[in-house]
Rosetta silent file (secondary structure, phi, psi, omega in degrees, C-alpha in Angstrom):
SEQUENCE: QHRDNSDRSSQGGRQRSDDDEGSELDLQIERKLSDWFSPGPPPAEHFEELQQRLKLRASTQANTPPHRALRDADQHQDGSLRRRSILIVSSLAASALIAIASLWYFQDDNDAVVFRPRPLAMVYGDMVHLGFEPYYVCDDLQRFQDVMSHRHGQLLSLSNEGNRLMLGLSYPGGWTPETTAILFQVMDQPVVVFVDKSPPPEELILNTDGLSVRQTTIGQLSLVEVSPLDNSVLNLIVRE
SCORE:     score description
SCORE:     0.000 S_00000001
   1 L     0.000  -39.445  177.683  174.204  277.772  117.972 S_00000001
   2 H   -61.099  -40.301  178.599  172.813  277.757  114.474 S_00000001
   3 H   -63.613  -39.332  178.487  175.544  280.222  113.452 S_00000001
   4 H   -62.508  -44.067  179.462  178.225  277.950  115.007 S_00000001
   5 H   -62.342  -38.905  179.539  176.914  274.960  113.064 S_00000001
   6 H   -65.784  -40.408  178.801  176.936  277.019  109.881 S_00000001
   7 H   -63.125  -44.513 -179.771  180.520  278.139  110.535 S_00000001
   8 H   -63.878  -39.644  179.038  181.651  274.565  111.152 S_00000001
   9 H   -63.123  -41.109  179.248  179.829  273.421  108.017 S_00000001
  10 H   -65.180  -42.487  178.219  181.480  276.194  106.032 S_00000001
  11 H   -63.545  -41.088  179.130  184.906  275.303  107.458 S_00000001
  12 H   -62.934  -37.065  177.823  184.321  271.642  106.733 S_00000001
  13 H   -64.865  -42.425  178.617  183.430  272.491  103.152 S_00000001
  14 H   -63.955  -40.263  179.920  186.598  274.545  102.736 S_00000001
  15 H   -62.412  -44.776  178.870  188.681  271.718  104.266 S_00000001
  16 H   -63.121  -38.747  178.719  187.183  269.169  101.900 S_00000001
  17 H   -63.206  -43.879  177.849  187.783  271.529   99.006 S_00000001
  18 H   -61.964  -42.050  179.250  191.404  272.004  100.076 S_00000001
  19 H   -60.742  -46.471 -179.241  191.820  268.223  100.440 S_00000001
  20 H   -61.900  -40.942 -179.297  190.370  267.608   96.984 S_00000001
  21 H   -65.709  -41.360  178.839  192.593  270.305   95.498 S_00000001
  22 H   -64.657  -41.674  179.538  195.681  268.890   97.228 S_00000001
  23 H   -63.900  -41.862  179.839  194.903  265.350   96.089 S_00000001
  24 H   -64.214  -40.236  177.529  194.359  266.514   92.522 S_00000001
  25 H   -62.608  -41.646  177.916  197.654  268.421   92.584 S_00000001
  26 H   -59.239  -45.145 -179.043  199.426  265.288   93.875 S_00000001
  27 H   -63.122  -41.592 -179.958  197.989  263.211   91.048 S_00000001
  28 H   -66.246  -41.908  178.184  198.991  265.794   88.444 S_00000001
  29 H   -63.471  -40.793  179.766  202.511  266.087   89.837 S_00000001
  30 H   -63.652  -40.456  177.785  202.832  262.289   89.909 S_00000001
  31 H   -64.196  -40.833 -179.848  201.721  262.059   86.273 S_00000001
  32 H   -63.463  -42.752  178.431  204.230  264.736   85.277 S_00000001
  33 H   -62.172  -40.177  178.523  207.068  262.914   87.066 S_00000001
  34 H   -63.086  -41.335  178.931  206.082  259.682   85.332 S_00000001
  35 H   -64.546  -38.204 -179.378  206.113  261.472   81.967 S_00000001
  36 H   -58.748  -42.161 -173.564  209.531  262.974   82.710 S_00000001
  37 L   -90.118    7.833  169.529  211.155  259.601   83.243 S_00000001
  38 L   -80.314  158.094 -179.088  209.648  258.073   80.104 S_00000001
  39 L   -54.592  136.408  179.334  211.962  257.920   77.060 S_00000001
  40 L   101.946  143.108 -178.270  212.486  261.361   75.557 S_00000001
  41 L   -73.502  146.317  178.366  213.081  264.760   77.183 S_00000001
  42 L   -70.933  141.085  176.819  210.093  266.603   78.711 S_00000001
  43 L   -61.619  151.802 -176.707  208.884  269.629   76.724 S_00000001
  44 H   -61.947  -36.672 -177.939  209.844  272.996   78.188 S_00000001
  45 H   -66.865  -31.045  176.076  206.218  274.005   78.657 S_00000001
  46 H   -66.066  -39.813  179.950  205.598  270.891   80.826 S_00000001
  47 H   -62.904  -44.000  179.578  208.522  271.836   83.043 S_00000001
  48 H   -65.498  -39.106  179.406  207.159  275.365   83.510 S_00000001
  49 H   -63.008  -43.092 -179.338  203.668  274.026   84.204 S_00000001
  50 H   -65.597  -37.352  176.761  204.981  271.625   86.846 S_00000001
  51 H   -59.485  -43.939  179.696  206.945  274.451   88.494 S_00000001
  52 H   -62.638  -40.164 -179.274  203.740  276.490   88.798 S_00000001
  53 H   -68.432  -37.288  177.332  201.883  273.520   90.296 S_00000001
  54 H   -65.168  -40.337  177.822  204.661  272.896   92.822 S_00000001
  55 H   -63.817  -41.320  178.913  204.570  276.571   93.850 S_00000001
  56 H   -62.993  -40.479  179.189  200.771  276.380   94.221 S_00000001
  57 H   -64.679  -41.999  179.176  201.108  273.241   96.330 S_00000001
  58 H   -64.267  -38.308  178.635  203.716  274.903   98.562 S_00000001
  59 H   -65.457  -40.326  178.984  201.456  277.941   98.984 S_00000001
  60 H   -63.262  -42.945 -178.504  198.518  275.716   99.956 S_00000001
  61 H   -68.196  -32.758 -179.015  200.607  273.859  102.541 S_00000001
  62 H   -65.991  -27.738 -179.526  201.938  277.145  104.013 S_00000001
  63 L   -94.874    8.012 -178.591  198.324  278.191  104.807 S_00000001
  64 L   -81.736  127.328  177.820  197.400  274.828  106.343 S_00000001
  65 L   -61.699  155.714 -176.844  196.608  275.001  110.092 S_00000001
  66 H   -58.457  -39.734 -177.166  198.820  272.832  112.365 S_00000001
  67 H   -68.112  -29.203  176.620  196.051  270.384  113.271 S_00000001
  68 H   -78.795  -30.283 -179.217  195.362  269.783  109.576 S_00000001
  69 H   -60.625  -39.360  179.162  199.060  269.478  108.712 S_00000001
  70 H   -64.912  -43.621  179.800  199.358  266.365  110.896 S_00000001
  71 H   -66.323  -40.857  179.795  196.335  264.774  109.289 S_00000001
  72 H   -64.357  -34.547  179.057  197.510  265.684  105.777 S_00000001
  73 H   -60.369  -39.879  178.085  200.921  264.150  106.465 S_00000001
  74 H   -68.872  -40.162 -175.816  199.231  260.803  107.112 S_00000001
  75 H   -67.358  -33.777 -174.630  196.958  261.146  104.097 S_00000001
  76 L   -96.132    2.594 -179.945  199.784  261.962  101.678 S_00000001
  77 H   -62.792  -42.350  179.499  202.306  259.412  102.968 S_00000001
  78 H   -63.169  -38.521  178.291  201.086  256.791  100.511 S_00000001
  79 H   -63.318  -39.254  178.457  201.372  259.309   97.667 S_00000001
  80 H   -65.356  -40.112  178.033  204.971  260.086   98.613 S_00000001
  81 H   -62.917  -39.676  178.446  205.822  256.386   98.669 S_00000001
  82 H   -63.375  -42.144 -179.526  204.314  255.987   95.209 S_00000001
  83 H   -64.810  -41.342  177.830  206.370  258.903   93.886 S_00000001
  84 H   -63.168  -37.815  178.790  209.574  257.470   95.369 S_00000001
  85 H   -63.531  -40.692  178.731  208.777  254.102   93.807 S_00000001
  86 H   -61.582  -42.987 -179.608  208.330  255.759   90.414 S_00000001
  87 H   -63.679  -42.416 -179.126  211.715  257.490   90.733 S_00000001
  88 H   -64.288  -47.966 -179.574  213.482  254.248   91.725 S_00000001
  89 H   -62.156  -40.034 -179.809  211.920  252.232   88.896 S_00000001
  90 H   -65.224  -38.859  178.343  212.692  255.000   86.402 S_00000001
  91 H   -64.406  -41.985  177.519  216.340  255.121   87.509 S_00000001
  92 H   -62.893  -40.101  178.939  216.678  251.363   87.072 S_00000001
  93 H   -63.760  -40.440  178.863  215.103  251.627   83.628 S_00000001
  94 H   -63.626  -40.391  178.109  217.560  254.372   82.652 S_00000001
  95 H   -62.784  -39.525  178.602  220.492  252.207   83.783 S_00000001
  96 H   -64.429  -39.368  178.992  219.175  249.333   81.701 S_00000001
  97 H   -64.497  -39.564  177.705  218.906  251.583   78.641 S_00000001
  98 H   -62.525  -43.315  179.482  222.509  252.723   79.091 S_00000001
  99 H   -62.719  -41.673  179.337  223.668  249.101   79.299 S_00000001
 100 H   -64.542  -41.775  179.126  221.697  248.203   76.151 S_00000001
 101 H   -61.839  -37.394  178.033  223.141  251.213   74.310 S_00000001
 102 H   -64.299  -38.541  178.763  226.638  250.090   75.267 S_00000001
 103 H   -67.851  -37.571  179.266  225.965  246.643   73.825 S_00000001
 104 H   -57.822  -32.624 -178.256  224.648  248.140   70.576 S_00000001
 105 H   -61.632  -30.018 -176.088  228.037  249.752   70.028 S_00000001
 106 L  -100.688   13.980 -179.467  229.605  246.299   69.772 S_00000001
 107 E   -87.558  143.015  175.007  226.945  244.698   67.546 S_00000001
 108 L   -97.229 -172.491 -175.975  227.744  243.587   64.041 S_00000001
 109 L   -66.509  -19.675 -179.495  225.388  243.367   61.077 S_00000001
 110 L   -94.221   12.642  177.944  224.123  239.985   62.273 S_00000001
 111 L    63.742   19.659  175.696  223.039  241.462   65.634 S_00000001
 112 L   -92.756  135.962  179.684  225.615  239.332   67.474 S_00000001
 113 E   -74.855  114.825 -176.731  227.397  241.027   70.362 S_00000001
 114 L  -134.283  163.671  174.867  231.059  241.052   69.355 S_00000001
 115 L   -93.204  138.449 -179.811  234.230  242.954   70.215 S_00000001
 116 L  -118.388  113.529  174.086  235.572  245.367   67.622 S_00000001
 117 L   -61.538  144.734  179.870  239.275  246.291   67.691 S_00000001
 118 L  -133.240  153.261  174.893  239.854  250.000   67.204 S_00000001
 119 L   -56.447  136.178 -174.015  242.923  252.133   66.467 S_00000001
 120 H   -66.934  -30.784  176.032  244.566  252.982   69.758 S_00000001
 121 H   -63.595  -34.094  177.394  244.830  256.668   68.899 S_00000001
 122 H   -69.753  -42.267  176.894  241.038  256.695   68.512 S_00000001
 123 H   -60.687  -43.926  177.931  240.568  254.950   71.862 S_00000001
 124 H   -58.566  -46.809 -179.845  242.931  257.488   73.422 S_00000001
 125 H   -60.037  -39.270  177.803  240.965  260.381   71.919 S_00000001
 126 H   -65.280  -40.168  179.615  237.692  259.039   73.326 S_00000001
 127 H   -63.282  -43.917  179.427  239.216  258.708   76.795 S_00000001
 128 H   -64.844  -41.823 -179.306  240.475  262.287   76.758 S_00000001
 129 H   -62.407  -33.135 -178.428  237.137  263.544   75.444 S_00000001
 130 L   -87.264    4.864  175.441  235.307  261.805   78.318 S_00000001
 131 L   109.153   -5.535  177.350  237.513  263.416   80.958 S_00000001
 132 L    54.209   50.436  177.316  240.396  260.939   81.199 S_00000001
 133 L  -104.646  130.605  179.526  239.129  259.375   84.416 S_00000001
 134 L   -69.938  147.394  173.680  240.343  255.843   85.317 S_00000001
 135 L   -70.929  -33.949 -175.105  237.806  253.112   85.810 S_00000001
 136 E  -135.661  115.170 -179.075  239.877  251.702   88.657 S_00000001
 137 L   -83.905  115.793  178.193  242.140  253.861   90.834 S_00000001
 138 L  -103.980   84.567  177.888  245.267  251.905   91.831 S_00000001
 139 L   -88.226    4.056  178.551  246.833  254.070   94.505 S_00000001
 140 L  -122.427  124.559 -177.054  248.588  251.012   95.920 S_00000001
 141 H   -60.701  -35.024  179.748  251.415  249.423   93.933 S_00000001
 142 H   -64.845  -37.483  178.721  250.531  245.960   95.238 S_00000001
 143 H   -66.949  -38.116  176.532  246.996  246.302   93.900 S_00000001
 144 H   -60.219  -45.584  179.589  248.381  247.299   90.506 S_00000001
 145 H   -63.206  -40.580 -179.544  250.561  244.170   90.460 S_00000001
 146 H   -63.687  -41.531 -179.969  247.626  241.976   91.496 S_00000001
 147 H   -64.336  -45.482  179.844  245.413  243.314   88.694 S_00000001
 148 H   -62.608  -40.671  178.855  248.106  242.771   86.055 S_00000001
 149 H   -65.739  -40.584 -177.907  248.773  239.247   87.294 S_00000001
 150 H   -69.598  -41.786 -175.311  245.070  238.391   87.325 S_00000001
 151 H   -81.582  -33.803 -170.251  244.276  239.840   83.877 S_00000001
 152 H  -124.074   -0.657  174.698  247.446  238.953   81.978 S_00000001
 153 L    71.382   18.022  178.694  249.135  236.170   83.937 S_00000001
 154 L  -148.436  139.300  179.126  252.351  238.110   84.476 S_00000001
 155 L   -76.686  128.893  169.509  253.538  240.473   87.180 S_00000001
 156 E  -122.207  149.769  178.799  254.226  244.038   86.133 S_00000001
 157 E  -135.375  173.019  179.802  255.406  246.784   88.429 S_00000001
 158 E  -123.508  147.425  171.330  256.075  250.511   88.328 S_00000001
 159 L   -69.815  170.064  179.223  259.066  252.561   89.342 S_00000001
 160 H   -57.845  -41.654  178.723  258.538  255.126   92.095 S_00000001
 161 H   -66.338  -41.297  178.788  258.096  257.845   89.482 S_00000001
 162 H   -63.092  -40.017  178.838  255.690  255.695   87.478 S_00000001
 163 H   -65.946  -33.419  179.629  253.605  254.983   90.561 S_00000001
 164 H   -72.483  -34.617 -176.841  253.468  258.705   91.311 S_00000001
 165 H   -86.603  -16.174 -176.115  252.374  259.615   87.770 S_00000001
 166 E   -75.314  133.898  175.200  249.809  256.822   87.339 S_00000001
 167 E   -89.346  -35.163 -178.096  246.142  257.771   87.709 S_00000001
 168 E   155.115 -163.016 -176.000  244.748  254.254   87.523 S_00000001
 169 E  -119.608  150.340  174.431  243.480  251.579   85.134 S_00000001
 170 E  -141.429  165.795 -179.904  240.697  251.462   82.565 S_00000001
 171 L  -130.148   66.215 -173.831  239.293  248.926   80.103 S_00000001
 172 L   -85.916    0.293 -174.224  238.224  251.066   77.109 S_00000001
 173 L   107.718  177.342 -177.318  239.031  248.483   74.445 S_00000001
 174 L   171.017 -129.449  178.871  242.052  247.960   72.269 S_00000001
 175 L   -99.087  -11.343  169.355  243.093  245.084   70.058 S_00000001
 176 L  -141.370  165.993  178.169  241.453  242.366   72.234 S_00000001
 177 L   -63.915  -19.378 -177.364  238.696  242.410   74.889 S_00000001
 178 L   -90.688   -0.289 -178.064  241.396  241.837   77.564 S_00000001
 179 L   -58.950  130.887  177.730  243.432  244.954   76.726 S_00000001
 180 E  -109.124  138.197  178.384  244.188  247.004   79.851 S_00000001
 181 E  -108.841  125.337  174.329  244.890  250.740   79.723 S_00000001
 182 E   -99.423  122.568 -176.132  247.242  252.336   82.264 S_00000001
 183 E   -98.488  129.602  176.608  246.525  256.055   82.601 S_00000001
 184 E  -122.093  151.787  170.716  249.327  258.507   83.405 S_00000001
 185 E  -117.751  107.675 -174.335  249.351  262.267   83.917 S_00000001
 186 E  -120.845  117.826 -178.952  252.737  263.586   82.747 S_00000001
 187 L    51.917   43.003  179.637  253.433  267.327   82.704 S_00000001
 188 L    64.571   18.131  178.543  249.659  267.882   82.792 S_00000001
 189 E  -115.391  139.785  177.993  249.280  265.766   79.650 S_00000001
 190 E   -77.427  131.329  178.646  247.287  262.489   79.401 S_00000001
 191 E  -131.612  137.061 -179.060  249.363  259.442   78.471 S_00000001
 192 E  -125.175  135.434  171.114  248.044  255.891   78.024 S_00000001
 193 E  -116.679  118.710  178.615  249.935  252.589   77.944 S_00000001
 194 E   -91.189  137.693 -177.176  247.901  249.661   76.583 S_00000001
 195 E  -128.018  135.405  175.553  248.834  246.164   77.799 S_00000001
 196 E  -158.503  168.266 -177.037  247.842  242.773   76.394 S_00000001
 197 L   -76.075  -35.297 -176.544  249.198  239.261   75.928 S_00000001
 198 L  -103.541  154.172  177.494  249.339  239.341   72.118 S_00000001
 199 L   -70.828  149.245 -178.317  250.969  241.978   69.901 S_00000001
 200 L   -79.642  152.172  172.851  248.585  244.498   68.279 S_00000001
 201 L   -62.420  146.173 -175.739  247.901  244.554   64.531 S_00000001
 202 H   -60.291  -35.012 -175.941  249.996  247.152   62.739 S_00000001
 203 H   -69.280  -13.672 -179.317  246.983  249.039   61.424 S_00000001
 204 H   -93.442   -6.633 -175.333  245.866  249.810   64.998 S_00000001
 205 L  -122.612   32.448  178.315  249.114  251.464   66.132 S_00000001
 206 L   -77.256  143.249  175.563  249.711  254.047   63.447 S_00000001
 207 L   -66.983  147.072  175.119  250.899  257.500   64.507 S_00000001
 208 E  -126.110  168.013 -177.620  248.407  260.328   64.126 S_00000001
 209 L   -58.137  124.047  176.648  248.835  264.103   64.066 S_00000001
 210 L    84.318   -3.487 -179.332  250.004  265.312   67.474 S_00000001
 211 E  -126.851  143.376  174.037  250.323  261.814   68.963 S_00000001
 212 E  -110.926  135.894  178.564  253.220  259.386   69.208 S_00000001
 213 E  -116.916  117.849 -177.776  252.589  255.639   69.353 S_00000001
 214 E  -121.592  149.809 -174.678  255.434  253.544   70.782 S_00000001
 215 E  -133.335  143.840  174.570  255.607  249.793   71.313 S_00000001
 216 E  -152.985  173.414  175.688  257.673  247.442   73.473 S_00000001
 217 E  -128.431  144.642  173.470  257.460  244.005   75.093 S_00000001
 218 E  -130.289  109.463 -174.175  258.045  242.942   78.683 S_00000001
 219 L    63.522 -122.175  179.751  258.250  239.185   79.034 S_00000001
 220 L   -98.669    6.593 -176.421  255.246  237.811   77.166 S_00000001
 221 E  -102.754  144.025  175.276  253.264  241.055   77.274 S_00000001
 222 E  -101.627  133.455  179.454  252.945  243.707   74.571 S_00000001
 223 E  -122.443  133.445  178.575  252.825  247.354   75.653 S_00000001
 224 E  -129.340  124.265  179.740  251.792  250.249   73.411 S_00000001
 225 E  -101.519  134.658  172.764  252.064  253.860   74.529 S_00000001
 226 E  -119.892  120.567 -170.676  249.946  256.657   73.052 S_00000001
 227 E  -151.630  147.642  173.445  251.195  260.082   74.089 S_00000001
 228 L   -87.909    1.219 -174.812  251.346  263.719   72.964 S_00000001
 229 L  -101.251  158.588  176.232  254.832  264.011   74.526 S_00000001
 230 L   -77.897  -33.884 -179.532  258.278  263.328   73.125 S_00000001
 231 L   -83.994  142.720 -177.382  259.437  261.502   76.245 S_00000001
 232 L   -96.971  152.006  173.339  258.169  257.970   76.879 S_00000001
 233 L  -105.078    3.388 -177.929  256.866  256.452   80.108 S_00000001
 234 H   -61.921  -29.373  179.317  257.446  252.859   78.982 S_00000001
 235 H   -72.469   -8.980  178.074  260.703  252.761   80.938 S_00000001
 236 H   -86.331   -7.172  179.379  258.675  253.367   84.113 S_00000001
 237 E  -106.882  125.374 -175.201  256.990  249.941   83.735 S_00000001
 238 E  -130.140  161.686  176.732  259.127  246.973   84.703 S_00000001
 239 E   -85.786  131.822 -178.712  258.771  243.222   85.106 S_00000001
 240 L   -82.856    0.000    0.000  258.510  242.113   88.705 S_00000001
């Protein structure tokens, strides 16, 4: 009986030691995750250290008896909730930083948030560089007409070919904050038609090497096409 008590005492000591080690590993992992989501990239050595600690934690759990695994699951539930909360808060913080960075792009020297007109060829180049993905996919012609009517007060429509070639709409900037960009894919080449109520300043629609800039009006709207192709898509846009 004395030997049994000693064995149980020894097992209890090992269990407490394992619990303490697991709790300490959880705290260290939680601190590392918190550090990761703070501004600035984590150093490479921290990443390697955390990998080793995760492997050690997985090894410890693999050797845990079934009756202890159930108890440990209850004990570590609060820790898992804390880690998930940290990840959620960090993601929200990252989104806020992105929004602030976007506003900084439009700040002037007086720190006032303002819109800055840019040459359309430059806007086009940025769109292509970022993957030429529309902000809003208009796969329905009626939705395209509704957006144009809502933003510019005039119905525009597309021919069947234009509707087939259109990828969607984006709002990357232009000569006013209301400028709408219609994205087309023509012969595997990106083509953009900018639409707005007022005509663009001449300095914003200059041709650049490898790009053609064409301009037309439909009703009260000004349309400017930026394209690497010789053929225009402006004839595919009509007044409804």
